[in-house]
N, C-alpha and C positions, 0 to 999 in steps of 0.2 A: 663228586667225581663222575665224569662221563667217560666210558671206555668203549670205543668202537674197534672190533677185532675181526679182521678177515672179511670186510665187506666186499662182496662181489655180486654184481647185478647179473640177471639172467641174459643169456644171449638171445638175440632176435634175428632170425633169417640169416644166420651165419656170420653176423657182424660181431666184432670184438665187443666185450662188455663195456658199458659206460663207466663202471667202477670195477677195478681189478685188485683184489687183495689189499684193501686199504685198512690200515690200522693206525690209530692215534688216540690220544687222550685229551680231554678238556678238564682242567682242574677246577676245584671250587675256589671261589674268591678271585677268579681271573677271567678276563674276556679273551676268548680264543677266536681267531679269524681263520676261516677255511678259504684260502686264497687259490685262485685259479682263473685262467682265461675263460671266456665264454665257451661252453661246450666241453669243458674239462671234466665234468662229472660231479660238480658241487651239489646241484639239486638232486641228482640221482643218489648221491651218498646220504643226503638228509632223508630222502624217502625210504631208503633201506634202513636207516637208523630208526625211523618211526614205524617200520613194518607196513608201509604203504605200497611197496612193490616187492615182488618175489625175487629171491636171490639166495645168497649164502652169507653167513657171518652172524654176528651177534653184537648187540649194544647193551651195555650195562649202565643203568641209572642208579648210582649209589649201590651197586652190587646186584641189582635185579633187572632182568629183562623187562621190556615194556609190557608184554602181555602178562607178566606176573604181578604187575602193580595193580592194587585194588582200585585206586582212584587216579587214573592217569593225569587228569586235569590238575591235580594237586602235586604232581611230580614234574611234569614237563609242560611248558607253554610253547605253542607253535605259531609261527607267522610264515606262511608259505605264499603270500600274495595279498590281494585286496580282500576286503570283508565280503564273504558270499551271502550277504543279507538281502532281504526283499528291499527293492529300491525305495518303496514308500514307507518303510518302517523307520522310526526315529532311532537315533543313536542310543538313547536311553532304553527304548523298547528292545532293541537288539541285545544290549547287555543284560537286561533283566530276564529276557528269554533264556539266554545262555547261563545266567545264574541258576535258574531252575534245572538246567541240564547238568551243571557242575555240582549241584547240591550245596550252593552257598547262599547266604541271605541276599535278598534283593537290594539291600542297602549298599552292598559291595559295588553295584553299578555306579551309584553316585560318587562313591569314593574314588573309583578309577577314572571317572570323567574329570574329576578335579585333579587327579594325578597326572593325566596326559594333557591337561590344558583344554578340555572340551566342556568345562562346567557350564559355560554360557551357550553351548551349541547342542545340548542334550535333546532338545525338541526338534532339531533339524533332521530332515529326511536323509537317508544314506545317499540317495542319488544326488543331492545338492551339495555334498561335501567335496571339497577340493582334494587333490591327490595327497597333499600333506596331512589334511585332517583325516582322510580315510586311513592313512598309515598310522596315525595316532590311535584311531578307533581299533584297528587291527592289533596294535600293541596292547591296548586295554583288554581285548578279548584274550590275548595270550596270557595276561597277568591275572585273569579272573579267578583262578583257583589258588592264587599265591604259590606258584610252582617253585621248585628248587632250581630247575634248569630251564633255560630259554633257548630255543632253537629258531633261528630266523634266516630266511633265504633272501639275500639282497635287500635288507631292510631300508637302505638309503637310496635305492634306485629311483631316479626321477625327482629326488628331493633337492630343494635349495640348500645352500651351504649352512644357513642358519638352522633349518629343520634337521639336517643331518647331524650337526653338532649337538642339538638338543636330544636327539634320539640316542646318540652315543653316550651322552651324559646319563640318561636313564639306565642304559645297559651297565655302565660303570657303577652306578649306585646299587643296582641289583647284585653285581658281583661283590661289591664292598660289604654287603650283608651276608656273604658266604655262599651266594648262589653260583651256578654255572651258566655261562653265556657262551654260545657258539653261533656265529653268524658267517655267512658267505659273502665274499666280495671279489671283484676282479681288479680292484685298484690297490696296488701295493702301498701307495702313499696313505690311503685311508687305513689300511691294516697297520702301518707303522704308527699312525697318529692315535688310533683308538684302541688297539688290542695290546694285551700283555704277552700273548703267545700267538704264533703264526704257524699254521700248518699249510704247506704249499703242495698242490697236486697238479698233475698234468696228465691228460689221457686216462684219468681215473686211477692213477697210481701215485703213491706218496713220493714227493720230491725232496721235501725238507720239513723238519719238525724242530722249530727254533723258538727261543724267547725273542722278544721284540728287539733287544739290543743286538743280538747276533744277526737277526734278520735285516735290520737297518744297515749293519756293517757290510753284509754280503750282497744284499739286493739293492740298496739305495746308496747314493753318494751325492755330495753337494756339487752344484754347478753354477755358473754365472750365465744368465740369459742376456744376450746383447742384441739389440736391433739397430741396424745402421744401413744407410743406402750403399755403403762401400764394404759389404760383408766380405767379399773375396780378398780385398786388400788388407782389411783388418785381420782376417784369419792368417794370411801369409806373414804379416808383421809379428803377430803374437807367436806363431810357430817358430819364426826365425829367432826372436829374442829368447824364447824358452830353450831352444837348442843351444844358443850361445851361453845361457846361464846353466846349462845342464840340469834342467828341471823337467819333470814328467808332466806335460800338459797335453790334453787332448782337445782338439777343436772340431766341433761338428757343425757343418754348414747344411742347412735345410735347402733342398732343391727348390728353385724358383721362388726364393724368399730372401728377405733381408735379415733373417734371424740367425744368430750363432749361439751355440751352447759350448761353453768352455769349461772343461773339467780340470781340476788341479790348480786353479788360480783364484783370484779374488776380484771383487768389484774395483777396489782401489788400483790394483795392478793393471787391469784392463782399461780403466779410465785414464791412467797416466800414459799408457801406451798409445791410446787413441789421441790424447792431447798432444803428445810429442810429435806425432806424424800428421797432425791437422785433419783427423778424420772425425766427422760429426757422429755423435751417438744419440739415438732417440730413446733408447731404453737400456737400463743397466740394473739388474736385479739378481739377488741370490735365490736359487731354487733347489729343490731336491729332485734328482732324476733317477730313473730306474736303470739298473745295470742292463746293458744290452740295447738301450734306447739310443742308438747311435745315429739314426737317420740315414739318408742316402749317401752323404759325403762326410768322410772322417779324415782328419789330419792329426796324427798323434806325434807330437814332438817330444823326444826323449834324448837321453845322453848318447845313445848309440846311433841316432839318426831318426828319420821320419818314415813312418809306415803309412802309405796311402790306403784308402778304404778298399777292402777286398783283397789286400795283399796277403799272400800265403808264404812269403819268404821268411823263414825263421830267423835269419841273420839281420833283418832290417828292423825288427821290433821285438820287444820282449813277449814271451808267451803269455797266454791268459792267466796262468797261475804263477808267473814269475814276476817278482817285483822289479820295478825300474831302478836304475842306478840312483843312489842317494835316497832311496825309499826303504824303510825297514820292511823286512819280509813279512812281519805279522800284519802290516797295514794293507797288504795286497792279497786278499783271499783268492783262492782258485775259483774263478767264475767264468762261465762261458757267455755266449751272446744273450742267453736268457737268464743269466744270473744263477743258474742251478747247477753248474758244474759241467766241465767238458768231458771228453772221453778218457782223460788221463786222471790227474789228481782229483778233479772235481767229482769224478765218478765214485772214487773211494769215499769222499765226504758225503755224497748222497747215500751211499750204502750205510755209512755209520749213522746218519740221521735216521734212516729207516729202521736200523736195528735198535736205536734208542727208543723209537716209538713202539717197538714190540712187533714190527713186521719183519718180513724177509726181504733181503736184497734182490734175490732172483728166484724164480720158481724152480723147484727141484724137478728133475726128469720124472716122467710117469713111470711107475713101477719101482721107484727107489725104495728100498726096504726101510731105511731110517728116515724117510720123508715125513713131514708133519701131516697130521690128519686133516681132512677137509673140514672147514668150519660148518657148523650146523646150518640147515636150510632156513631161509626166511620165508614164512608163509604170510600171505595177506590175511590178517586176522579179521574176524567179523567185527563190525563197528559196535561199540558199546552204546546202549541206550541211555537216555537221560536218567539221572538219579531220582528226579521228581517228575515223572512223565505227565501226570495230570496237570500240574502247575505249568509245566513247559507247554503243553498243548493249548491250555487256555490263553497263555500269553502269546503264543504263536498265532492263534486264531483271531483274537481281539486286538492284536498289536498293529493291525493294518485296517484301513477303512473299507477294504473289500467286503468284509463280513457284514458290517452294518449297511453297506450299500446294497448288497444282495437281499438282505432281509427287508430293507425298506422298499425295494422294487417289488418283492413278493407281496407285501402288505398292500401297497397301492394298487397293483394289478388285481389282486384278489378282491379288494373292495369294489373296484370298478366292474369286474366281471359279475360279482354277485348282484349288484344293482341291475345290470342288464338282464341277467337270468330271471330275476324276480319280476321283471316287467310284464311278461306274458302270462305268468301264473301257472304254466304247465310243467315247469321244471320242479322235481322233488326238492323239498326243503334241505335235505342233507347235501345234495349237489349244489344248491344255492349257497349254503354256508361255506362249503369247501371251495366254491368258485371253480367247479369242474364241469364245463360244458361238454357235450358229447363230441364236439369237433376236436378237442384237445386230447392227446394221449395221456397226459398227466395234468393235474392241477398245478398252478404256479407254485404253491407252497412245497409240494413234493419235488418238483423239478429243482427249485432253489435249494432245498435240503440236500438233494443229490449233488448239486454243483458245489455246495460247501464241503460235502464229504470228499468230492474229487479233488478240491483244492487242498484238502488236509494232507494228502500224500503228494499231489502234483507239485505244490510249492516246495516240499521237502527235497524233491529231486531237482527242481529248477534252481533253488537257492539252498544248497546243502550246508546249512549252518552246523549240523551235528558232526559232519565228517567232510570238512572242506577239501582235504587233500585227496579224498577218495571219489568225490562226485557222486555219492550215494547216500543212503539213509539206513540206519540200523533196523534190521528186521528182528526186533526183539518182542517177546510176548508182552512185556510190560508196556512198551510204547504202543503196540497194536491195541491192547485193551484200553489204554488211556484214550486213544483216538476214537475207538468205538464208543466209549462212554461219553466223551465230550460231544461227538457228532450226534449221538442219540439225544443228549440233553438239549442241544441247539435245535434239533429237528422237532422235539416236543414243544419247546418254547415257541418256535415259529408256527407250529400247527395251532397252538392255543391263541397266539396273537392274530392269526389269520381269521379264526372263527370270531374272535371278539371284534376285529375290524369289520368283518362282514355284518355282524349283528348291529353295530353302531351305524354303519352306512344304511342298512335297510330301515332302521328306526328313523334315521334322519330324513330319508327320502320318502318312505311309504308309511311311516308310523309304526306303532308297536303291535298292531293287530296281526301282522304277518308272522311274528316270531312265536312259535309254540313248541314246547318241549315234547319230542316224540316219545312214545312208550319204550322204545328200544334205544334210548339215548346212550346207555352204557355200552351196548354192542357197537353202535355207530362210533362212539368215541374211541373204542379199542381198535376198530378198523381204520379210522382216520390216523390214529397214532402209529399203528403198524405200517401204514402206507408211507408216511413221512420218514419214519425211522428206517424202514427197509430201503427206501430210495437213498437215504444218506449213507447207509452201509454199502449199498451196491456201488455208489460212486467212489467211496473210500477204498474198497477192495479192488475195484477195477483200476483205479489209478495206482494202487500199490503193486498190482501184478504187472502192469504194462509201463509203469514209471512215467506216466504223462497224464495231465489233467484231462485231455480230450478223450482218453480211453475210459476214464471214470464217467464222463458225461455220456459216452456211447453205451456204457453198461447200464446206466439209468434209463436211457431211451429204449434200450433193447427189451426192457421188461414189458411195456405195453405193445411195442411194435412186433416183437418176435415171440416172446415167451407166452404172453396171454393167448394169442391165436393157437399156439402149440398146445397149451393146457386145455383150451376149449375143444380142440380136436380129439384129445385123448379119451374123454369119457364116451365118445361115440363108438369106440371099439367094443367088440363083444365081451372083452375080458374085464370091463369096468365093474367094480364092486362097491357096495355101500359100507361106510364105516360107522353106521349108527350103532349105539351101544358100546362104543369103545371105552368111555369112562368107567362103565360098570365092569367090563372085562379087565381093565387095568386095576380096579380095586380088588378084584378077586385074585389077580396075579401077584400084586404087591403084598409084602408082609407088613408094611406100615399101613395104618388105618387113618386116613385123613378125614377132616370134617366133610359132611355132605355138601356144604356150601362150595367146596372146592370142585365138586362135580359140575356145578353150574358154570363156574369160570372156565373149567377145562373144556366143556362143551362149547362155550362161546368162542374160546380160542380155536377149537377145531372148525367151527363155522367160518371164522375169519380166514383160516388157512384154506378151507375148502372153496372159498370164493376164487374165481379165475385169476383175479389180480393177486390175491394172497398166495395162491399156489405158484403163480409165476415168480413172485418175489422170493418165496421159499426156495424154489428150484434154482433161481439165479444166485442167491446168496450161497447155497450149498456148492454150486460149481465154482464160484469165486473164492470161497474159503479153501476148497481143495486146491485150486490153482495157486493161491497165495502160499499154502503150506508146501506145495511141490516146488515152487521157485525158491522158497526159503531153504528147504532141505537140499536142493540141488547146489545152492551156494554154501553148503556146509555151515549153516548157521547154528550156533549153540544157543538153545533156548534157556 
């Protein structure tokens, strides 16, 4: 059971709310359609239900608000548009990445690909999928956690009839297993065909809450579609004969067209009438028309006379809620031009429907002592992080070819630069192995590690797979630590591969005599590892703070361009002090006694940090971490 109570969106710039005191239910085992014209507030209502927009009201999913559900992916599946995945990621890779976020086995991806009919297209890139295939993939993403409720916004928009029928079949199957299905549509005929319950809204307010039988009776009625070159003559003949037979028949003539829509008659009767008067008919078919779809010209033939279109004479035609002569009163419900009730009897029916849904027919005046309390406010909750963040980050990183391409470029560039640097014999061996000439601010390996770190958060904001409806990424400690760990691992791997590639290139070109292990190899290895990992973290945090990949790259380049000159300038001031003997003082201060070998490693780490580049990296990372925490806390993120 899904219950939406008092949904009211926030006002913007004095405009009326897009959703105003909307209350309805969607029962288990039933497909519910939220029907309304474009701009009536359907999408805004869904976003309020999912706590994606601020406002008032509350939505219960089996008796619990969404922010109270421990695992939302297992309670509600959402389809709010196309799949916001990386265009070069495959359909299977996208689902497996989201499996890690939802905490379900990776085998679930293959099961859903088979369920939605994409078993043979799992290796296709998302960008190459058609609109119908993309909608199937979006449905698979919604079903990933095997949720109880499905909420879909215009799921059949732009789909062919066959694709739409297939999708509605999947929704009915989910409801048949006891699930809740709520989808929005602007087509009353689609709602009548595929839903078991229809909730109609207009201007963000509840208009009707009906089962599909009542909806079809009050909002839809059969008609005969006729196409003839003599539309005006045929309309006059049909109206004249209906008047003579005292039958209620309505003839609608479309302007500048040869098409007629006849309500209250049959194909056989229209065909016989056209045959008797020698009028050719090019089309004759039964259709279902929406109440109020009367077109520009209407000719209503009834027992009491004919009412031309736009007539307001109460004596010339029966009222909207009054049955024609010879027609039972129960078969003519009170409906207005839009099928939702006129200012008289239809208004009472609308109020009754609103009361059945649990809402109020009209707002009480402000200050009324016995008025209902305001519904609770809806706050935009912080996005939850993936349940398996490390696995999610690994699949996100290696699910696209960009990662391997960047690493390949770093290896090739480093190998070529190392060969050129070793040619004159004046460049120190560590610089040769790291492929770091004095002309470059950073070696290729460090820059590429920073680029991969920047893409780690930059792609999250560009293709927000974790929070598609919010256009953001969860700022959770678990996800941040997973990204830091994975980016550090990739940076260390890249640093090792670059050194190995440089060694192999030098041996191939100049022989093995050039390669000698220096006595301070461990210190150099620590410095090299710290440089690549620091650049990776700088890019990651820079992109996380400013929400764009370019900011992460700028943060990496700012280390040698801005921070290193600043650090080199600082020791020249008279207040500079030496930190020699710090490990011994730390040993005297601490109550724990660590081995003497630790002092040597601590001193090596201090020397790495004391280097201008190491100091610049440390200062940059400190600033970026503080900025990341500040932006996260300002957004009221719960860690």
